[in-house]
C-alpha positions in Angstrom: 13.8 35.0 -31.2 12.6 34.3 -27.7 13.6 31.3 -26.1 12.0 29.3 -23.0 13.7 29.8 -19.6 16.6 27.3 -18.9 16.4 27.7 -15.3 13.8 26.0 -13.4 12.3 28.3 -10.7 11.4 27.1 -7.3 7.9 27.3 -6.0 8.1 30.1 -3.3 6.3 29.8 0.0 6.2 32.7 2.4 6.3 31.7 6.2 5.0 34.5 8.5 4.7 34.6 12.2 5.9 35.5 15.6 8.9 37.7 15.8 9.3 36.3 19.4 8.5 32.6 18.9 7.8 30.2 21.6 9.8 27.0 21.7 7.1 25.0 19.9 6.6 27.8 17.2 10.2 27.9 16.8 10.6 24.1 16.4 7.6 24.0 14.1 9.0 26.7 11.8 12.3 25.2 11.6 10.8 21.8 10.7 8.7 23.5 8.1 11.5 25.3 6.5 13.6 22.0 6.3 10.6 20.3 4.7 10.2 23.1 2.1 13.8 23.0 1.2 13.8 19.4 0.9 11.0 19.6 -1.6 13.0 22.2 -3.6 11.0 25.3 -2.6 12.2 28.7 -1.8 11.4 30.1 1.5 10.4 33.8 1.8 10.0 35.6 5.1 10.6 38.8 6.9 14.3 38.1 7.7 14.7 38.7 11.3 14.0 36.7 14.5 11.6 34.2 15.9 9.6 32.2 13.3 11.6 34.1 10.5 14.9 32.9 11.9 13.4 29.4 12.5 12.3 28.8 9.1 15.3 30.2 7.5 17.5 28.1 9.7 15.5 25.0 8.7 15.7 25.7 5.0 19.2 26.7 5.0 20.4 23.6 7.0 18.6 21.4 4.3 20.4 23.4 1.4 17.6 25.6 0.6 17.1 29.0 -0.8 16.1 31.5 1.8 15.0 35.1 1.1 14.5 37.7 3.6 12.4 40.9 2.8 13.9 43.3 5.3 12.1 46.3 6.9 15.3 48.4 7.2 18.0 49.4 4.7 20.8 47.1 6.1 21.3 43.6 4.7 23.6 42.9 7.5 20.5 43.2 9.9 19.0 39.9 8.4 19.4 36.8 10.6 22.3 34.6 9.6 20.2 32.0 7.9 19.0 34.3 5.1 20.9 33.7 2.0 19.5 36.6 0.0 18.7 39.7 2.2 16.5 42.3 0.4 16.5 45.6 2.4 13.5 47.7 1.7 13.4 50.6 4.1 9.7 50.2 4.1 9.2 49.2 7.7 6.3 47.1 8.4 4.9 47.8 5.0 7.3 45.4 3.7 4.7 42.7 4.6 3.2 43.3 1.2 6.4 42.3 -0.4 6.9 39.2 1.7 3.5 37.8 0.6 3.7 39.3 -3.0 7.2 37.3 -3.3 5.3 34.1 -2.7 2.9 31.6 -4.3 1.4 30.5 -1.0 1.9 31.4 2.7 1.8 29.6 6.1 1.4 31.5 9.3 3.1 30.3 12.4 1.7 32.0 15.4 2.2 35.9 15.5 0.0 38.9 16.3 -0.8 42.1 14.3 2.1 41.9 11.9 1.2 38.6 10.9 -2.5 39.5 10.8 -1.6 42.0 8.2 0.5 39.8 6.1 -2.5 37.3 6.1 -4.9 40.0 5.0 -2.6 41.2 2.3 -1.9 37.6 1.2 -5.7 36.9 1.0 -6.3 40.1 -1.1 -3.6 39.2 -3.5 -5.2 35.7 -4.2 -2.8 33.7 -2.0 -3.8 30.6 -0.1 -2.8 31.0 3.6 -2.7 28.2 6.1 -1.9 28.2 9.9 0.4 25.8 11.7 0.0 25.7 15.6 -2.1 28.4 17.3 -3.4 31.0 14.7 -2.9 34.6 15.4 -6.6 35.1 15.7 -9.7 32.9 15.6 -12.4 32.9 12.9 -10.3 33.6 9.9 -11.5 30.7 8.1 -8.0 29.7 7.2 -6.8 25.8 7.1 -5.3 24.7 10.3 -2.5 22.5 9.5 -1.6 19.8 12.1 2.1 19.4 11.7 5.1 20.8 9.6 5.2 18.1 7.2 1.5 18.5 6.3 1.9 22.2 6.2 4.8 22.0 3.7 2.9 19.7 1.4 -0.3 21.9 1.6 2.0 24.9 0.9 3.6 23.3 -2.1 0.4 22.2 -3.6 -1.3 25.6 -3.2 1.7 27.2 -4.6 1.7 25.0 -7.7 -1.9 25.7 -8.2 -1.4 29.4 -7.8 1.4 29.3 -10.4 -0.9 27.5 -12.9 -3.5 30.1 -12.4 -5.9 28.3 -10.0 
């Protein structure tokens, strides 16, 4: 006899971005992580420094679940705010797992790695928005004006993705 799940699964939002974040990127990502956690979402990121550290810090300080998809094989290399470090040994190819583990994504700054994650997310059918200066112009992604708006947008898009739309 099959039963329905008894555990409510949180919406999962990937936050991707600059490994070396500016002060404003760090602040925006930290506020975004906090807002996502306060809304009950799980935050998925690459697990290291910069935007990844900031979003995980904001989420963890708000009591949220943080998942870091690591490029190496050592869980101990994750930033201290990652609750669930997942070593992959895949190097930068782990970007596919970061976005595959989510239901929507927000990019905060970044360069080539962020662009690769955006491309993979879009190919997988995820909605991706940008907060702050996007990693490239002309991508046609929604520009989200502040962390609170970005969190609401990401949660709405994640819920729609989960529902199949």
